[in-house]
C-alpha positions in Angstrom: 0.1 0.1 -0.1 2.9 2.6 1.0 4.5 1.7 -2.4 1.1 2.3 -4.2 0.9 5.7 -2.4 4.4 6.6 -3.2 4.0 6.1 -6.9 0.8 8.2 -7.0 2.9 10.9 -5.2 5.5 10.6 -7.8 3.2 10.7 -10.7 1.7 13.9 -9.2 5.3 15.4 -8.9 6.0 14.4 -12.4 2.9 16.2 -14.0 3.8 19.1 -11.9 7.2 19.2 -13.3 6.3 18.5 -16.9 4.2 21.9 -16.8 6.4 25.0 -16.0 3.8 27.8 -15.5 5.6 30.9 -16.4 4.4 34.5 -16.5 6.4 37.4 -17.9 5.5 41.0 -18.4 6.2 42.4 -22.1 6.3 46.2 -22.5 3.9 47.1 -25.7 4.2 50.8 -25.5 4.7 53.5 -23.0 1.2 53.0 -21.9 0.6 49.2 -22.0 2.3 46.1 -20.7 1.1 42.5 -21.6 1.1 40.0 -18.7 1.6 36.7 -20.5 1.4 33.2 -19.1 2.6 30.1 -20.7 4.0 26.7 -20.2 8.0 27.1 -20.3 8.3 23.5 -21.3 6.6 24.1 -24.8 7.6 27.6 -25.7 10.6 29.8 -24.5 10.3 33.1 -23.1 12.5 34.8 -25.7 9.9 33.3 -28.5 6.8 34.4 -26.4 8.1 37.7 -26.0 8.7 38.0 -29.8 5.4 36.6 -30.7 3.3 38.7 -28.4 4.7 41.9 -30.2 2.4 40.9 -33.0 -0.8 41.4 -31.1 -3.4 44.1 -31.9 -1.9 46.5 -29.1 1.6 45.8 -30.0 4.0 48.1 -32.0 3.6 46.4 -35.3 -0.3 47.0 -35.2 -0.1 50.5 -33.5 2.6 51.5 -35.9 4.1 53.9 -33.4 6.9 55.4 -35.4 6.4 59.0 -34.4 4.3 61.6 -36.4 4.2 61.6 -40.3 4.3 64.9 -42.3 1.4 67.0 -41.4 1.5 70.5 -43.1 -1.7 72.3 -42.2 -0.2 75.1 -44.4 3.0 75.2 -46.5 6.0 76.1 -44.2 7.2 79.4 -44.7 10.6 78.7 -43.2 12.8 76.2 -45.3 14.6 74.9 -41.9 11.2 74.0 -40.6 10.2 72.2 -43.8 13.4 70.4 -43.9 13.2 69.4 -40.4 9.9 67.8 -40.9 11.1 66.0 -43.9 14.0 64.7 -42.3 11.9 63.3 -39.4 9.8 61.8 -42.2 12.8 60.0 -43.7 13.7 58.7 -40.4 10.1 57.3 -39.9 10.4 55.7 -43.1 13.7 53.6 -42.2 11.8 52.5 -39.0 8.8 51.1 -41.0 11.2 49.4 -43.7 13.1 48.0 -40.9 9.6 46.6 -39.1 8.5 45.3 -42.5 11.6 43.3 -42.8 11.3 41.6 -39.5 7.7 40.3 -40.5 9.2 37.2 -42.2 6.6 34.1 -42.3 9.4 31.7 -41.9 10.4 33.6 -38.5 6.8 32.8 -36.8 4.6 30.0 -36.1 2.4 28.9 -38.9 -0.5 29.6 -36.8 0.5 33.5 -37.0 0.4 33.4 -40.9 -2.8 35.4 -41.2 -1.7 38.0 -38.7 1.7 38.4 -40.2 0.2 38.8 -43.6 -2.1 41.5 -42.1 0.5 43.5 -40.4 2.7 43.4 -43.6 0.1 44.8 -45.9 -0.9 47.5 -43.0 2.9 48.7 -42.9 3.4 48.4 -46.6 0.6 50.9 -47.1 1.8 53.1 -44.4 5.4 53.1 -46.1 3.6 53.9 -49.5 1.6 56.9 -47.9 4.4 58.5 -46.3 6.4 58.2 -49.3 3.8 59.8 -51.5 3.5 62.5 -49.2 7.2 63.0 -48.7 7.4 63.4 -52.7 4.7 65.9 -52.7 6.1 68.0 -49.9 9.5 68.2 -51.7 8.4 69.0 -55.0 4.7 70.0 -55.0 4.2 67.4 -58.0 0.6 66.1 -58.1 2.0 62.7 -59.9 3.0 61.4 -56.3 -0.6 61.6 -55.1 -1.9 59.9 -58.1 0.4 56.8 -58.0 -1.6 53.6 -57.2 -0.8 51.2 -54.5 -2.0 47.7 -54.7 -5.7 48.0 -55.5 -6.0 51.3 -54.4 -6.1 53.9 -57.2 -6.3 57.5 -56.0 -7.1 58.8 -59.4 -10.5 56.7 -59.2 -11.2 56.7 -55.3 -10.2 60.2 -54.7 -10.7 62.0 -57.8 -12.7 65.1 -56.4 -9.9 65.8 -54.1 -7.1 65.6 -56.4 -9.2 67.8 -58.8 -9.3 70.4 -56.0 -5.7 70.3 -55.5 -5.2 70.6 -59.0 -7.4 73.7 -59.5 -6.7 75.4 -56.0 -5.8 78.9 -56.4 -4.3 79.2 -53.1 -1.3 77.0 -52.3 -2.6 76.8 -48.5 -5.8 75.1 -49.8 -4.0 72.8 -51.9 -1.6 71.8 -49.1 -4.6 71.1 -46.6 -6.3 69.1 -49.3 -3.2 66.9 -49.8 -2.3 66.3 -46.2 -5.9 65.8 -44.8 -8.5 65.2 -47.3 -6.2 63.0 -49.7 -4.6 61.2 -46.6 -8.1 60.4 -45.1 -9.3 59.3 -48.6 -6.7 56.8 -49.2 -6.6 55.6 -45.5 -10.2 54.7 -45.8 -9.8 53.0 -49.1 -6.9 50.9 -47.4 -9.0 50.0 -44.4 -11.8 48.6 -46.7 -9.1 46.7 -48.4 -7.4 45.1 -45.5 -10.2 45.0 -43.0 -9.7 44.7 -39.5 -7.0 43.0 -37.3 -7.5 39.2 -37.6 -8.5 38.7 -33.8 -9.9 35.2 -34.4 -6.3 34.2 -35.9 -4.5 35.6 -33.0 -7.0 33.9 -30.4 -6.5 30.6 -32.2 -2.7 31.1 -32.0 -2.8 31.7 -28.2 -5.1 28.7 -27.7 -2.6 26.4 -29.9 0.2 27.3 -27.5 -1.7 27.6 -24.2 -0.8 31.2 -24.0 -2.8 33.6 -22.0 -2.6 37.2 -21.9 -3.9 40.4 -20.0 -3.2 43.6 -21.1 -2.9 46.4 -18.6 -2.1 50.0 -18.2 1.3 51.1 -16.9 -0.6 53.3 -14.5 -1.9 50.3 -12.8 1.3 49.7 -11.6 
């Protein structure tokens, strides 16, 4: 009887040892932390920390690269214009780097839909910034008419482009370009790509028995 009890205890200990419940905190942004729990015998903390960055609240989805170009009126001072252009170019470098990190082979197959979505979103953002930067440098409307994927500004945003083309006041043209045109192509992109694939993300978490709790840094 004692031997049987001893074996039962050993079995419980072995099961407990087999599953190593681990909880880590991952900084998603300056405002949010993701508290993630997982079985360390199945996945490593390093992998979990990298995968969680692809969450809807993570830096890839939120695209926190700093402000893009936003000229309400044409800048009167060339130094100010150049400063904004320099910042925009730095932002583009960050976006390109982020896109290069989204290699499907570097993530589990369960994250394929999420990776694909984020790449489409970031690629559009890079195109958007590039066209606005080109327009800011030269004032050439050709940059605002160039298509991206299935988005054709000539068709989708024709009224706005016509307004820019016929604007007698440069201030009006710039406002149309950096606000109305920007909003128009962004809406078109949103319709094309749709929302963040939450179901795919939840399926991924379930497949690896990962649980997450996003909380504000102010909670601490």
